[in-house]
N, C-alpha and C positions, 0 to 999 in steps of 0.2 A: 504494500499499499505506500501511495507516494502523498506526502503532505506539502501542500502549498498554500503559502501565506498571502492572504488578499492584500494588494497595496492599500495605505491607508488612504489615499485619496479615492479608492473605487467605492463606490455603493453595489453591494453584493447583490442588493435586491433589484437592480435596474436591469435592463436587456444587455449591460455590459460586465454583469455579474456572473454569477456562478453557471448559469444555464447557458449564457454566450460563449463562454471559452472552455467550459468541460471537455467538449470534444475535440480540443486542441492538445491535448495530453495523450500520449498513448497509452499509459499504465494507468489503472484505478486510480482516482486522486480524492483526496478529502480536502476541501477549502476551508481552512481556518481563519477567522478574523484576527488582524493583529492587534487589535485593540476595541474596547466594547464602542459600539455605535451610537453618536452623538446625537442629537435631534436635528433634524435637517436644517430647520431654522431657528434663530434665538430672537429675533425681533420681527416686527409685523410691517407688512407692506401699508400703503395709506388707500384701503377700500373706501371707495367714495361711489354714491350711487350717480354720481356726475363725472365720474372718470370714464376714460375709454373701454372698450371691451377689449380684451386681449386674448392672445392665442400664442401658444407655444409649440411649434413644429419640430419633433425630435426630441422631446422631453425625457426620454429614456437614457439619452446619450449622455457623455459627461460633459458637455458644452450645455446640453438642455439642462442638466442639474444645475449647473453654475448660474442658467439665466435666474432660476426662481431665487436663489441664494443672493444676486446682485439686486434683483427688484427688490428684495425685502431689506437689504442692507441701505439701498438709496431711497426705501418709501416710495415706491413708484405708484401713482395713482392708477387704480385701476377700478371698474364696476363690475366686471365678470371676467373671468377666465379660463380658458380651454388647454388641457393638456392633450396634446396629438402625437401619435408616432404611428408605428407600422402595427398591421395586423397583428403581429407576434407580439406586442405589448399592451394592445387593446385590452381592456379590462382590470389591468393592473392598478394599484392605487398610489398617489402621490400626495403627500402632505406639503401645504403650502398655506402660511400665514393662519395656522390655527385651524384649518380645514382639511379634511380628507378627499382627494379628487379622483374619477376614475377617468383613466386614459383614454380617448376616444381613438378610433382609426380615421387616418387620415385620409380624406375624401374632398370631392371638389364640391360637396356642402359644406365642409366644415367652416367656411369662411363667410359664411351667410350672417352679417349684423356686425362683424368684427371690424375693429377700428385699426389695429396695430398686433401684427403677426411677428414674431420672432422666428426665424428658420435657422435650424443646424440638423439637417437631416440627409445631407450630401447633395451634389451637383445635380445628378439625376432628378431626384425629387423635386428641389428647386425650380429646375426647368420645367417640368410639368406641372407644378401647384402654385408657384409664385404669379405667373403672370394671370392665374385664374383669380387667386386673391387681390390681384391688383385691380383687376376689372371690376370685382364687386366692390370696389372703394376702399380697400384695406391697404394700408401702408405696411410692406414687407421690409423688413430688416433681414436681410441675407447673408449667412456666415460662409457659404461655400464660395468657389471661384465662379460658378456657373454666369454670373453678370457683371463681374469687376471691371471687365474691359467692352463691356458693350456700352455704342453710343447712347446719350441720354439717360444713364445710370448714374448715377452720383456714388464714386468710391469715398468714404468718407471717415476720417479720423476726426471728432468732434473738437480737440485741443489744435489743431491743424488747418482743417478746410472747412469747417462749418457753412462757409458761403455756398458751397457747392448745393446744399439741399435747403436753400432759403426760402424755396416756393412749398417745400415740402412739410405742409403744416395741416393739422385736422382745422376743418372749416374754410382752408383756402385753397386746397386742391384735394380733387377725391381720387385717393390712391394713388399707389406707385411702388417702385421697387427701388430701395439703397442699397449698395453693396457695402459689406462689412471686408475690410482689407486684409490679405495675407497676415497670420501673427509676427512673423518677422519683419515685414514692412512695416507693422504698427510699432513695432519697439523700436527699431531704426529711427522712424521718422519724429518719434516723440522726442527722441533725443538731437536729432541732427537739424530739424525744423526750425529751432530757435536761432541756431547758429547760421543757418542758411537767410533768415529773415535779418539778421544783423549785420552780415558782409558778404554773404553769397556764396555759394558753395560751387565750384566748377567741376570737381570730381569726386568720386564718394567710391571706396574700395570696403565692401562688408565682408566679415567672415565669421559665419554664425556656428554656433555651438549648441545644437538644439536638444530639447530633451524627448524623453520616452513619451510624454504625453501629447504630444504633436501627433504621434503616430497611432494615439488610441489606448484605451484601457488595457486590449490583449497585449500591446508591445509593453505597458508598464509591467503588467503581470509576469511577461516573458523574462525581461530584465530583473527583476525580483528573485524569479526562479532560477535563472541562469547563474546570477550570483552565488545562491547557495548549491548549485551543481558544482560549479568551479571550486569552491570553497570545500566542499566534501569530495573532491575528486571524483565525480560522478559523470556520467554522459551528458553533455550540454544539450538541453532541450531546445530546439530551434524551429520553431511553427510559424512566426510571423516573417522575421528576416532570414535571409539568406545567409548569414553570417552570424559569428558569435558577437553578441550586443555588451554582456558583462566584459569589464577590464578592456574594452575596446572601443574604437569609434570607427568610423567609416562615412563614404560620401551618402548622402541624403537619399533617401530611398526613393524620390519620385523619377519619373521617367525622364531620360537623356534625351536632348534635343540635337539637331543636327550640328550645332555650332560648338558643340561639346560642353554648354553648359545644361544643367536640370532643370526642369520646370519650376522648382521651387526658386532657384537662382533667377530665371527670368522674369517672375511672378514680383520678384522684389524690382528689377529693373525697370519693369513694365508698367507697374503699379506706381513707383514713385514720379515716374514721369507723368500719368494721371493726375495724381494727387496734388502735385506742385505746379500743373498746368504748363510744363516745358520739358520740351525734349533737349534743351541745352545743355544739362549737368550730365556728364561722362559716369556712368554706373555699372560695377561688375561685382558680382557676388560669388562667393564660395560657401555653399551650405554642408554643414556636417553633422552627423547623430552620434551624440555622445551619451554615455551612460550615466544620464542624471534623470531622477524621475519626473521631477517637474519643474518648469522656468526655462527659457531658453536666455542664452547669452550671446554677444556678438561686439565683435572688435571691427571699429571703424575708423578708418584713414580717410581723411579730408583734404583737399586741396580748394584752398578758399581764393574768392575773387579780390580781396582786400586783407591786407594783413591783421593777424588778431591775435594779442598776447594771451597766454593760456590763463592766466589769473580773471582777464576780462572776458574770456568764454567760460569760467566756473560761474563768475557771477551772472552771467545771462542766462546760463542753464539752472542757477537756483533761484531764479525768478519766475521760471517757465512752470504752467500748471501742469500736474502729472507726473514731476519729475523728483527725485529726491537725491542727493549728493552723497556718494561714500568716497572718498578722496584722502585718506589720510597715509600720506608718504612715509611719515616717519615710522609708524607702525605697520607699515607694509598691509595695509586694511583698505579694499576696495570691493565693489559688489560681487556679490555671489548668486548662483540659483536659488539657494537656500534664503537669502535676504529678502528676494523678490516673491518666493512661494506664497500664494493667498494674499498678496498685498495688490492693491490698486495701482500704486506708482510703479515706473519706471526707473531704476537705479542706473546712475552713470558715476563713473570714476576712471581712474587712471587719465586724467586730463592733462594733456602736456603737448609741447612743440613736436612736430614732427623734424627731426634733426636732418632728415635727407633730402628736405626741400628749403629753398633759400628763405632767410628772414623768418617771418612768422607768418609763413603762406600756408601752411600744413600745420594741421591738428589731429592728434589721436585721442580716442575715446574707447571706453568699455562698456558697455550697456548689460543690462540684464532684467528680463520682464516675465511676468507669469504669463505661459503662451495661453491657457483655458481662461484667465482673467481678463487683463487687459488686453491680452492678443486674440480675444474671442469674445465672452460673453460681457464683459463690462463694456467694451466700446460697443456693442451692439445695443446696449441697454441706454447707454449716452447718447445713440443716433436716436433711439426712441424718445428720450426725455426732449430732443430739439424738435418733434416733430408735434409735441404739444402745445 
């Protein structure tokens, strides 16, 4: 019998829990919670008869579960809420704001009378149902890549380009789709945009160190199991990735493109150009999967249009919304994924001049952000707040 400990961030009762990945392990298994399960929500959202009617598509997934946590933390106003998922999850129960909701199967009729819907159910589901919802007058905030580069669909980070969705307001426009950017793009641009606004960025090189959370709960479970396998000198369980994940790192698992960059890297290039509204900035990225459970890290090198002293850069970043600074050279203390896990802010440190570039025309920074929170659910809920 094989004992497998569930990752702390995994909800064993969701579709990403025991049933969803028991079949991925060859030997008979017993799943053991790592700690007692805490109540799903600790504070109340702002239920109000005058609030919008809300739906969550993909409630059983990791981001769907994060949606309801963030809605609660931010006291998001709502009058009614629907929990939607595939037929496999329909009939299960979800606790939210002191009430128990039964998950409904996502259908074309799910959005009748719904004002705002948060989607995190995958690109194919978004492509099918988001236009249907929008046609019924619903504002869809989509977390997939389905509409990010579509003409006429705003791609929004609220701290960066809220003006892109200025017309998307309840009572002003009747429905529409707003796209949530890729998590790596969000984390990078939260840190780089204040610098770009101050002096302009000519070139950006990003190297990402991406956590298992970006690949889903099955990857998180496999990373934990592989770590145990290696330490126990057992055969390494490999069902999600083709490579050993524990004590290793490898190129991001998204498909490769003809130019030698993978799709994750090209998302950062294309999405940044759309969000900033310019193709004048040269961008390249290298995205790597690292054996970290949650929260991505990024090393970012900038070539600036005007010179900027590192102390001035630090001052600019310290005033930027959604940014926290950890930059203690004396004690070698800088951002880590653990600092960022379950936090709203993106953490920035290692702020220094690039000594390979002349004068003060180059800057280096290191960034950490929670992929599930600010990189997905929180950004989407902030977009929904702009719709109100």
